[in-house]
C-alpha positions as CSV (number, residue, x, y, z in Angstrom):
1,M,-85.0,19.0,35.0
2,D,-87.9,21.5,35.0
3,M,-87.2,23.6,38.0
4,H,-90.9,24.3,38.8
5,T,-92.2,21.2,38.8
6,G,-89.4,18.8,39.0
7,T,-89.6,16.6,36.4
8,L,-87.6,15.9,33.6
9,K,-89.1,17.0,30.2
10,P,-88.0,15.5,26.9
11,R,-85.6,16.8,25.0
12,L,-86.9,18.0,21.9
13,S,-85.4,17.5,18.1
14,F,-84.8,20.0,15.8
15,W,-88.1,19.2,14.0
16,Q,-90.0,18.9,16.8
17,L,-88.8,22.7,17.6
18,W,-89.7,23.2,14.0
19,N,-93.2,22.3,14.1
20,M,-94.3,23.8,17.1
21,S,-92.5,27.5,16.2
22,F,-94.3,26.7,12.6
23,G,-97.2,28.9,13.6
24,F,-95.7,31.7,14.1
25,F,-94.3,31.9,11.0
26,G,-98.8,32.7,9.8
27,I,-99.1,34.8,13.0
28,Q,-96.4,37.3,12.4
29,F,-97.6,37.5,8.2
30,G,-100.5,38.6,10.1
31,F,-98.4,40.9,12.1
32,A,-96.2,42.1,9.7
33,L,-99.1,43.4,7.2
34,Q,-100.6,45.4,10.2
35,N,-97.6,47.1,10.6
36,A,-96.7,47.9,7.4
37,N,-100.0,48.7,5.8
38,T,-101.9,50.0,8.8
39,S,-100.8,53.9,8.5
40,R,-101.2,53.9,5.1
41,I,-104.3,52.5,4.1
42,F,-105.8,54.7,7.3
43,S,-104.2,57.6,5.5
44,T,-105.7,56.2,2.1
45,L,-109.0,56.7,3.8
46,G,-108.6,60.3,4.9
47,A,-106.9,60.3,8.0
48,D,-105.6,63.2,9.6
49,P,-101.9,62.4,10.7
50,D,-101.7,64.1,13.5
51,N,-104.8,61.0,14.9
52,L,-102.9,58.1,13.2
53,A,-101.5,57.2,16.7
54,L,-104.7,57.5,18.5
55,Y,-106.2,54.9,15.6
56,W,-103.7,52.6,16.7
57,L,-105.1,52.7,19.8
58,A,-107.1,49.5,18.7
59,A,-104.0,47.1,18.9
60,P,-102.3,47.9,22.0
61,V,-106.1,47.6,24.0
62,T,-107.1,44.6,22.4
63,G,-103.6,43.1,23.4
64,L,-104.2,44.5,26.9
65,L,-107.9,42.6,27.5
66,V,-107.3,39.6,25.5
67,Q,-103.6,38.4,26.7
68,P,-104.3,37.7,30.7
69,I,-107.4,36.4,29.8
70,I,-106.2,34.0,27.1
71,G,-103.2,32.8,29.8
72,Y,-105.6,32.5,32.2
73,L,-108.2,30.2,30.4
74,S,-105.4,27.9,28.2
75,D,-103.8,27.3,31.9
76,N,-107.0,25.9,33.0
77,T,-107.5,24.3,30.0
78,W,-107.1,20.3,29.1
79,H,-108.4,18.1,25.9
80,P,-107.1,14.7,25.5
81,K,-106.8,15.5,21.6
82,W,-106.3,19.7,21.7
83,G,-104.2,19.7,24.4
84,R,-103.8,23.1,26.7
85,R,-102.6,25.8,23.9
86,R,-103.7,24.3,20.4
87,P,-107.3,25.2,20.7
88,F,-106.5,29.2,21.1
89,F,-104.3,28.7,18.2
90,F,-107.2,27.4,16.4
91,I,-109.7,29.6,17.1
92,G,-107.4,32.3,16.7
93,A,-106.3,31.7,13.7
94,V,-109.7,31.2,11.5
95,L,-110.8,35.0,13.3
96,A,-107.5,36.4,12.3
97,A,-108.3,35.2,8.8
98,I,-111.3,36.6,8.3
99,A,-109.9,40.4,10.1
100,L,-106.9,39.6,7.6
101,F,-109.7,39.5,4.4
102,L,-112.3,42.4,5.6
103,M,-109.2,45.1,6.6
104,P,-108.0,45.9,2.8
105,N,-112.3,46.3,2.0
106,S,-112.3,49.0,4.4
107,A,-114.5,51.4,2.9
108,A,-114.3,54.0,5.8
109,L,-111.9,54.8,8.2
110,W,-113.9,54.0,11.3
111,M,-114.5,50.3,9.3
112,A,-110.7,50.3,9.6
113,V,-110.0,50.9,12.9
114,A,-113.1,48.9,13.7
115,V,-111.4,46.0,11.9
116,L,-108.2,46.5,13.6
117,W,-109.6,46.0,16.8
118,L,-111.2,42.5,15.0
119,M,-107.8,41.8,13.7
120,D,-105.2,42.5,16.3
121,A,-107.8,40.5,19.1
122,A,-107.3,37.7,17.3
123,I,-103.6,37.7,16.4
124,N,-103.4,38.1,20.3
125,V,-105.6,34.6,21.0
126,S,-103.4,32.8,18.7
127,M,-100.2,34.3,19.8
128,E,-99.8,34.2,23.5
129,P,-100.9,31.1,24.3
130,F,-97.5,30.1,21.7
131,R,-94.9,31.5,24.3
132,A,-96.2,29.4,27.0
133,F,-95.7,26.5,25.0
134,V,-92.1,26.8,24.9
135,G,-92.3,26.7,28.3
136,D,-94.2,23.6,28.3
137,K,-92.5,21.8,26.2
138,L,-89.3,22.7,26.8
139,D,-86.8,22.1,29.4
140,T,-85.2,25.0,30.3
141,S,-81.8,24.5,28.9
142,Q,-83.9,24.2,25.5
143,Q,-85.9,27.3,26.0
144,T,-83.7,29.9,24.5
145,A,-83.4,28.2,21.2
146,G,-87.3,27.7,21.2
147,Y,-88.1,31.4,21.4
148,A,-85.0,31.4,18.8
149,M,-86.7,29.0,16.4
150,Q,-90.6,30.9,16.6
151,T,-88.0,34.3,16.1
152,F,-86.8,32.5,13.0
153,F,-90.4,32.4,11.8
154,I,-91.5,35.6,12.7
155,G,-88.7,36.8,11.0
156,C,-89.2,34.9,8.2
157,G,-93.2,35.6,8.1
158,A,-92.6,39.2,8.4
159,V,-89.6,39.5,5.4
160,I,-92.2,37.8,2.6
161,A,-95.1,39.2,3.9
162,S,-93.8,43.2,3.9
163,L,-92.5,42.6,0.2
164,L,-96.0,41.7,-0.9
165,P,-97.1,44.8,-2.1
166,T,-93.9,45.0,-3.8
167,F,-94.0,42.1,-5.2
168,F,-97.9,42.3,-6.4
169,E,-96.6,45.5,-8.3
170,S,-94.1,44.0,-9.8
171,M,-96.7,41.6,-11.5
172,G,-98.7,44.5,-12.4
173,V,-100.8,44.6,-9.9
174,S,-102.1,48.5,-9.2
175,N,-100.4,50.5,-6.7
176,E,-102.9,53.7,-7.1
177,A,-105.2,54.8,-4.3
178,V,-107.9,55.1,-7.0
179,G,-111.1,57.3,-6.0
180,G,-109.7,56.9,-2.3
181,L,-109.7,53.0,-2.2
182,I,-106.9,51.0,-0.7
183,P,-104.6,49.7,-3.6
184,D,-104.9,46.2,-5.1
185,T,-101.2,45.2,-4.3
186,V,-102.2,45.9,-0.8
187,R,-105.8,44.0,-0.8
188,Y,-104.0,40.8,-2.7
189,S,-101.4,41.2,0.0
190,F,-104.3,41.0,2.9
191,Y,-106.2,37.7,1.0
192,A,-102.9,35.7,0.9
193,G,-102.0,36.5,4.5
194,G,-105.6,35.3,5.5
195,A,-105.0,32.0,3.9
196,I,-101.0,32.0,5.1
197,F,-102.2,32.9,8.6
198,F,-104.7,29.7,9.3
199,L,-102.4,27.2,7.4
200,A,-99.1,28.3,9.3
201,V,-101.5,27.9,12.7
202,L,-103.4,24.7,11.5
203,W,-99.7,23.2,10.8
204,T,-98.6,23.4,14.7
205,V,-101.9,22.5,15.7
206,V,-101.3,19.0,13.8
207,S,-98.1,17.8,14.2
208,A,-97.2,19.0,17.6
209,D,-98.0,17.5,20.7
210,E,-98.6,19.1,24.3
211,L,-97.7,17.0,28.1
212,P,-100.7,16.2,30.1
213,P,-100.9,18.2,33.5
214,P,-98.2,15.8,35.7
215,D,-101.0,15.5,38.3
216,M,-104.1,15.2,36.6
217,E,-106.2,15.1,39.4
218,A,-105.0,18.1,41.3
219,F,-105.3,20.2,38.0
220,N,-109.0,19.2,37.4
221,A,-109.7,20.8,40.7
222,E,-107.7,23.9,40.3
223,R,-109.4,23.8,36.8
224,K,-112.9,23.9,38.6
225,H,-112.2,26.0,41.5
226,A,-110.9,28.9,38.8
227,R,-114.2,27.9,36.6
228,S,-115.8,30.7,39.2
229,F,-116.3,34.3,37.7
230,S,-114.8,35.9,41.3
231,V,-112.3,33.7,41.8
232,A,-110.9,34.0,37.7
233,L,-111.2,38.0,38.9
234,A,-109.1,37.8,41.3
235,E,-106.2,35.5,39.9
236,I,-106.3,37.7,36.9
237,L,-106.3,41.1,38.8
238,G,-103.9,40.0,41.5
239,G,-100.9,38.5,39.8
240,F,-99.7,42.1,39.9
241,A,-98.8,41.5,43.5
242,K,-97.1,38.0,42.8
243,M,-94.7,39.4,39.7
244,P,-91.0,37.6,40.2
245,K,-88.6,40.3,40.6
246,T,-87.5,39.2,37.2
247,M,-90.4,40.0,35.8
248,V,-90.7,43.8,37.2
249,Q,-87.2,44.3,36.2
250,L,-88.1,43.3,32.5
251,A,-91.3,45.5,32.9
252,F,-89.2,48.7,32.6
253,V,-87.0,47.3,29.9
254,Q,-90.0,46.6,27.6
255,F,-92.2,49.8,28.5
256,F,-89.4,51.7,26.9
257,T,-88.7,49.6,24.0
258,W,-92.3,49.5,22.5
259,I,-92.5,53.0,23.1
260,A,-89.7,53.0,20.1
261,L,-91.1,50.2,18.2
262,F,-94.9,51.6,18.3
263,A,-93.2,54.8,17.3
264,M,-91.3,52.9,14.5
265,W,-94.6,51.4,13.1
266,I,-96.5,54.6,12.8
267,Y,-94.4,56.8,11.5
268,T,-91.9,55.5,9.2
269,G,-94.3,55.6,6.5
270,S,-95.4,59.3,6.7
271,A,-91.3,60.0,7.7
272,I,-90.1,58.2,4.7
273,A,-92.3,60.1,2.7
274,D,-92.1,63.6,4.2
275,N,-87.8,63.4,4.7
276,V,-87.1,60.8,1.5
277,F,-90.4,60.8,-1.6
278,G,-91.0,64.8,-0.4
279,T,-94.4,64.5,0.3
280,T,-97.0,64.5,2.7
281,D,-100.5,64.0,0.2
282,A,-101.5,60.7,1.1
283,Q,-103.7,60.4,-2.5
284,S,-100.6,61.4,-4.3
285,S,-98.5,58.4,-6.1
286,S,-95.3,59.1,-4.1
287,F,-96.8,58.7,-1.4
288,Q,-97.8,55.1,-2.1
289,A,-94.5,54.5,-3.4
290,A,-93.4,55.3,-0.2
291,G,-95.4,53.3,2.1
292,S,-94.1,50.1,-0.8
293,W,-90.8,51.3,0.3
294,V,-91.6,51.1,3.9
295,G,-92.6,47.5,3.2
296,I,-89.2,46.7,2.2
297,M,-87.5,48.3,4.7
298,F,-89.5,46.3,7.2
299,A,-88.7,43.1,5.3
300,V,-84.7,43.8,5.7
301,Y,-84.9,44.4,9.4
302,S,-87.3,41.1,9.3
303,G,-85.1,39.3,7.5
304,V,-81.8,40.1,9.4
305,S,-84.0,39.0,13.2
306,A,-84.6,35.9,11.2
307,L,-80.9,35.3,10.9
308,A,-79.8,36.7,14.3
309,A,-82.1,34.0,15.6
310,F,-79.9,31.5,15.5
311,I,-76.8,33.7,16.4
312,L,-77.9,35.4,19.3
313,P,-77.8,32.5,21.6
314,I,-74.5,31.5,21.1
315,F,-73.7,35.1,22.3
316,A,-76.1,34.3,25.1
317,R,-74.0,31.1,25.7
318,A,-70.8,33.3,25.9
319,T,-71.6,36.3,27.9
320,S,-75.1,36.2,29.1
321,R,-78.8,37.0,28.1
322,K,-79.2,40.4,29.1
323,T,-75.5,41.6,27.7
324,V,-76.8,40.1,24.6
325,H,-80.1,41.8,24.8
326,A,-78.5,45.3,26.0
327,T,-75.6,44.9,23.0
328,C,-78.9,45.1,20.4
329,L,-81.3,47.0,21.8
330,A,-77.9,50.4,22.1
331,I,-77.4,49.0,18.4
332,G,-81.2,49.3,17.5
333,G,-81.9,52.5,19.2
334,L,-78.8,54.1,17.1
335,S,-80.2,53.1,14.4
336,L,-83.5,53.8,14.4
337,A,-82.7,57.6,15.6
338,S,-79.9,57.4,12.3
339,I,-83.0,57.3,9.7
340,Y,-83.2,61.6,10.3
341,F,-79.8,62.0,8.2
342,I,-80.6,59.9,5.5
343,T,-82.5,60.9,2.5
344,D,-81.3,58.0,-0.5
345,K,-84.0,55.3,0.1
346,H,-80.9,53.1,-0.2
347,T,-79.2,54.4,2.5
348,L,-82.1,53.3,4.7
349,M,-81.4,49.9,4.3
350,V,-78.8,50.1,6.7
351,P,-80.3,51.0,10.0
352,M,-83.1,48.4,9.1
353,I,-79.9,46.1,9.2
354,G,-79.2,47.7,12.8
355,V,-82.8,47.8,14.1
356,G,-83.3,43.9,13.2
357,L,-80.4,42.9,15.5
358,A,-82.9,44.3,18.4
359,W,-85.9,43.0,17.0
360,A,-84.3,39.6,17.1
361,S,-83.4,39.8,20.4
362,I,-86.4,41.8,21.7
363,L,-88.2,38.4,20.6
364,T,-86.0,36.2,22.3
365,M,-84.3,37.3,25.1
366,P,-86.7,38.9,27.4
367,Y,-89.2,35.5,27.0
368,A,-86.2,33.2,27.5
369,I,-85.1,35.5,31.0
370,L,-88.7,35.4,32.1
371,A,-89.2,31.8,31.4
372,G,-87.0,30.2,33.8
373,S,-88.6,32.4,36.4
374,L,-92.3,31.6,36.3
375,P,-94.0,28.8,38.0
376,A,-94.9,26.1,35.5
377,K,-99.1,25.6,36.0
378,R,-99.1,29.4,35.5
379,M,-97.2,30.0,32.6
380,G,-100.1,31.0,29.5
381,Y,-100.9,33.3,32.4
382,F,-97.6,35.4,33.4
383,M,-96.7,35.3,29.8
384,G,-100.3,37.3,29.4
385,L,-99.7,39.6,32.1
386,F,-95.8,39.8,31.2
387,N,-97.9,41.6,28.2
388,F,-99.3,44.5,30.0
389,F,-95.5,45.7,29.6
390,V,-95.8,45.6,25.8
391,V,-99.1,47.2,25.5
392,I,-99.2,49.9,27.8
393,P,-96.5,51.4,26.4
394,Q,-97.9,51.6,23.0
395,I,-101.3,52.8,24.8
396,C,-98.8,56.1,26.4
397,S,-97.6,56.0,22.6
398,G,-100.7,56.8,20.7
399,L,-102.2,59.0,23.7
400,L,-99.6,61.4,23.6
401,L,-97.0,60.7,20.5
402,G,-99.4,62.3,18.1
403,G,-99.2,65.4,20.4
404,V,-95.5,65.7,20.7
405,T,-95.3,65.1,17.2
406,K,-97.3,68.5,15.7
407,H,-96.1,70.4,19.0
408,F,-92.5,70.0,20.1
409,F,-91.7,68.5,16.2
410,G,-93.7,70.8,13.7
411,G,-95.3,67.2,12.4
412,H,-92.2,66.3,10.9
413,T,-92.6,62.4,12.1
414,V,-89.0,61.5,11.2
415,L,-88.0,63.2,14.6
416,T,-90.4,60.9,16.2
417,L,-88.6,58.5,15.1
418,M,-85.7,59.8,16.4
419,L,-87.7,59.9,20.0
420,G,-87.8,55.9,19.3
421,G,-84.6,55.4,19.3
422,A,-83.8,57.6,22.5
423,C,-86.0,55.4,24.0
424,M,-84.6,52.2,23.2
425,L,-81.2,53.3,24.6
426,V,-82.8,54.0,27.5
427,A,-84.1,49.9,27.2
428,A,-80.6,49.0,26.9
429,V,-79.4,50.9,29.9
430,L,-82.0,49.3,32.1
431,T,-81.4,45.8,30.8
432,L,-78.2,45.5,32.6
433,F,-80.1,45.9,36.1
434,V,-82.6,42.3,35.3
435,S,-81.7,39.5,37.0
436,D,-80.9,36.5,35.2
437,R,-80.0,33.9,37.6
438,A,-82.1,31.1,35.7
439,A,-79.9,31.5,32.4
440,P,-79.6,28.1,31.2
441,V,-75.5,26.7,31.0
442,K,-76.7,25.3,26.9
443,A,-79.0,26.6,25.2
444,S,-79.0,24.9,21.6
445,A,-81.2,22.9,20.1
């Protein structure tokens, strides 16, 4: 029974959950390639390490602009064949595939930064409605399982995508930055990513259906009203004052969580190159080898998250979702900070296990907790608004971490990873104060 509409939603089978979530395999394929390789691409094209965080601002700023708008538009969309969310899945997939093909062909730093804007905006067009899709289709008792299925595909997609440069290198493809150009291993990985992104999202578009609004006449009346630009703008901006209490509490958790994640994605490459491979020269073979090794590290944490996706809901039923989330964030924070003390590349896989547990929970528990507190007809909008608390900390990180790293840490980015770990520990403590009153009795598929 949906608590907001009073309607009974059909219980979906395992394979129905699979089909509606499979598109996330492609979405995370794109994100994983971006997260593991963007700093490497920027550095190869001559970026100053102190400015890496600034160049990364393209990603969170596009999310800040795109997600609430797409959420609002998808809430007010209905097509007899395409449904509500699937038109946005498809459009985003086409644009993201184009951006993934363009990124490794960037001939200059400014071009790579511009393509990052396009790529992140396109991925967000596809991704945001996927979060609302679970709330649309699933009863409260299945929502945790629905987000866990998404997390499973996120993990699987990220594992394969993160390993692609190493795979191509093992096949004899050059991993050298010849003439300051992006290595062939990275180029081929992005080409594969563009194709996989499009095909995976297309699978969900074709194989999953959507529930029509329960009162089509009332929906059409609201949609007509929403077409007014002034009404739309007022709705989008006015949502902050209408956020449920649970959403406000989770906002603080998300803020510190995503400072940690952004620090990890930006600085792990240079931190490992400096702390383990003993180089800061982005044109050297050692730096490129460090970049490939970071891909393997990210594959490990993504693989752990895929496996943990179906285990965490079991612990959540035995305890609570916020207890599981707080525990996973604490483990992840300690693991991220521990990288500072590791100088052997193989030992680096150990903290990635802890980061993987945290990542699985980050992708599952906050959204499952939030979904139960949101009105059904505005699920897409509030999920998009919730993304503000993912991108705002990233923007703060982009503006501040470069200066902190340079002036307080002497340019040693491994210390920035320790700072990220501390932020994740703060998020773990804040999770304990979140209200999860709509926690389901059962969360199994």
